[in-house]
Structure formats: structure tokens, C-alpha cells
Residue, then its C-alpha position, 0 to 999 in steps of 0.5 A: m526497531v527495539n520493540s518486540n512482538m515475537n508472538t505475532l506473525g504478519i501476513i501481507f497481500p501485495n496484489s489486493y486492489d490491483t484492478f482499481v489502478p490498472d494503468l499503474v499495475n501494468v508492469r507491477l502490483m499495488a505493493s510496488i507502486p512508487f509513492a511519496s518520491r522515494y517509497r513503494m506502497i508496501d514500505f508503509i505496512l512493512s515498516s510499521m510491522s517491523n517497527c513494532g517488533i513483528d519479525s516474521i512476515g509472509v508476503i503472498v504474491n499472485n502476479n507481476y511480482q518481479s518488481l516487488i522481489d527486486h525491491l524487497g531483496s532479502g528484507r535487509a532495509w526493514d531489518m528482516v534478515r533473520k536466522n529464524g523468521g524474517l521475510s518470506i515471499f510466497p508466489p503462486y505454484a511455490d508448491k503442488s498445492s498453491k495456485p493463483y488466487r482472487g481473495r484473501a481466503g484463497a491466498l491463505a489456503n496457499v500458505l496453510e503449511f507456513l501458518k501451521g509451521h509457526k508458533e506465534k499466538y496471533v496473526v495480523l493481515a494487511d493489504c498494500h493500498l494504504a500509506v499508513n504509519f500504524d502502531f501494531t503494538d497497540l493493536i495487539e495489546k487491545h486485541a488481547e485485552s478485549g478477548a475478541d476472536i477477531t479485531i478489524v481496524y477501521h477509520e472514520q471517513e467517507i468511502p474513497e471515491g475510487f471505490t464508489k465510482v468503479r463500475d465493477n467491484s467483483k474483483g475487489y471488495y471493500y468493507t464498512l462496519q456497523l458497531d454496537g460499542n466496539k462489537v462489529t454487528k454487521i459487515l457491509v460489502n461495497s456500500k454506497d452510503e454517503g457521509i462518514q462511515n466506519f471504513s475497514l482498513n482491511i488490517i485484521i488481527m486474530d489467533r493463529e489457530l482460529l485462522i487455520d481452522l477457518i481457512t481450512e474449512a474455507s478451502l474445502l468449500g471453495q471460498e475465496w474472500f475472507e471477509r465476505d465468505v468466511l467472516i460475514p456468515q459467522i459474525n453472530k458466532l465470532n466475537i469480532q471487535g472494531y479497532k478505531y484508528d485515528g491516524y493519517v491514512a492515504c488510500v489508493s483506489s484509483i489513478k485520481t486518488y493516487f495523484d491526490e494522495n501524493m499531492k496532499l504530502l506537499d502540505e507539511y502537516n500531512l507529511d509530518a502526520l504520515f512520517s513522524p510517528s516512526p520511521i518508514y524504510t525503503k530500498v537504498r539507492d546510493d545516489t548523489p544529492t539532487r543538484y539545482v543548477e544556477g537559474a533553476s526554480a523549485h517551489n513547494v516540491m518533494v524531491a528524492d536524490g539523484c535529481l538534476i533541476e535546471g528548469e522550473v518546477e512547482n507543486s510536484i513530486l520527483f522521484r529518484g533520478v529525474k531530470i528537468a532541463k533548462g527552460a522546461k516547466v513542470r507544474n502539478c506533476i508526479l514524475m517517477q524514477d529517471t523521468v527526463v523533461e527536456a529543454g523547453a517542454d511545458i507539462e502540467y497535471l502529468i503522471t509519468d511512469k519510470n524512464v519516460i522522456v518528455t521531448a524538447g518543446k513538448e506541451m502536455k497538460g491534464t487537469e486537476t480532475y483528470p491527470v494524464y498518465i504516461a506509461k513506463f519507457h514511453t517517449v512523448 
């Protein structure tokens, strides 16, 4: 955390794309979904900003945010405890002018006074549906050098399956870009095009004063969606540039993509690609190291601290405090915090939320194409 980008303000939208993973956000929001055995989704963007010296960050929450507030605390884990700046969390109804919102424009309208009260030249906007180790310093430098009004980060890839197969995108839009060189000539909304696309990562940088002007006008017009309602109508007036990101991207857009993106991290190459460039920070839970009792078997697993393994586990992600009893078999599963698999149970292709109990002798199996999800605090 030695870099300094004190001339840049960060804004994070933790509820974006909640509707695409309804099971996982029943008791939380997208930003606090557990990922990669010990992290939450917000940890990746928040750590990336902190690593690049962005020391003033606003998090605009909409609903289901208690778990996120508990996770973030004062922001100490991300070096966000500051006399000036630091981490600010904005719930709806924080003041008389704020209200629940649908899109980014509505969210930013709620924090106009926050934007006006800061002095930074630039603002970076980001969602939490991505696990990415992003270099904001390079983005800021490239944006300043280009003279662009707005720079949008994109990744060359196919559109994630969770977006293209959802029946109703009206509560969460995704975007692809058409480019002439680096200049964005067209922003496509919910495109169904196949093959490699310039898929927007919803990471945007722009001048803070320009953002204030755009959001003030959007608020007067009742506009909710920043890219769809604000940027697209002015694409010929504004100099909008694209920034190609070539690093590792894990995009959560459905329960299936959540399962797949976690499982990809069992490949050492993918794990290094996500975690090697810069450290990713998370809330510390002081716990004992994981114990492997004599007779236990573990193969190709990602295991957090505090676990107890007496049975067999293979090709699985285990979060903190998971217990696998003697004689239990766990294959191709994601077991969240404090899940208990009792003796003799046999499970495969399961996603268990926190504090789930799989009782003794129980056999439960999903498939690779349809993993079974067990909700928080349930006993099966």
C-alpha cells in the first residue's frame, strides 16, 4: 500500500447484479458473497483500490447490507482508517434526499453532496460482481494521458452465460463496446452476440466535476441507469475511450458461474493469476490452523483456517470453520463458513451456505451443470 492516488475518489456499488444470484443474496448482497474460501466479493475491488493508493472510497448500499457492514467494519483490513477520507458507507435514507435506487445514476444522485464535498480530480466507479486484481494506477495514468472525458474498462471475452440466459435483464443491464481504435463508438445494452466481445467490466473513470454535472442533470430527468440513460445519449458529445484489461477476471452472473469461478481457482495457474499481482485483503477471523486427523484424505482442495477434516474431501472449496466428520465424503463442493458434514454423509456438487448441517449418512448429489444450493442455517 505504498502507492498514492490521492487525486482519485473511489465509488463502489455493492448491490449491482443481485437479481442474477437470488439464492446467494437472500440474506446478503453481491458484495458480501463468500468467494475463494476466505474472501468476499467486495474484497477484490476494495483491495485493488487500496493497493493503488485510493484512500477515500464511498460504498453506496441499497438493501440487505448488514452482512457487508459487519464485514467491512471500520475498513482497517484495507488500510482505510483515516482522519480524512477513508471508507464511507451510504445506506438509503442516510439523509432526507436519498432513497432506494435501481441503477448507478440513482445511486450517485443519493451522494451528490459527498461528491461535491471532495476535492479529488477523478472518480473511479466499480461494481462487486467481479473477482479481479486490478491496477487502478495504470488506468488513471492512461486516462489522464488520453485526454478522454470518460474511460471504460473492457475485457475481450464471450459474454458470461449468466447474463445471456437470464429471462429478464430489466433489473440489471450489462454492456459491450464497439471501438474505433480506443474510442468507444457504440455501447450495446444486453447484447446477445456470440463469440469474443468487448465486454464492459463496469469500471469507469472520469472527472469528478463532469460526473457531478451529469448526475445532477440525470436526477432532474429521473434517469436511473448511468450507462444506458446518461452515457449512450451523449456518446457523440463526450470523448469516451476504452481501456483493455488483459488480467484474470472471474465474473459472477448466476449460481452456476459462481460455482464455476470458484472451482477454476483449484487450478494453480488461475489462482496465481488472481492473487499474485497484488495482495487481496479481507476481514481477519482469528482461528486455529486447519486440522487433518489421522485417516483423513484431502486432494485438490482450497481450505481456509479453522477447519476440521476427518473424512475425505476432493476438488472442493472449504471456507472457515468447516467440519467433515469421519467417514464423510465430499467431492466437487463449495462449503461456506461453519458447514458441518456429519459421519458417513456422501455429497457431491453442493453449494452449502453458512452454518448448514448435512446429517449423518445423508447422500446428496447435484451435477456439474446444476449444482445444488442449500440455504443458510438449514439442516438436511
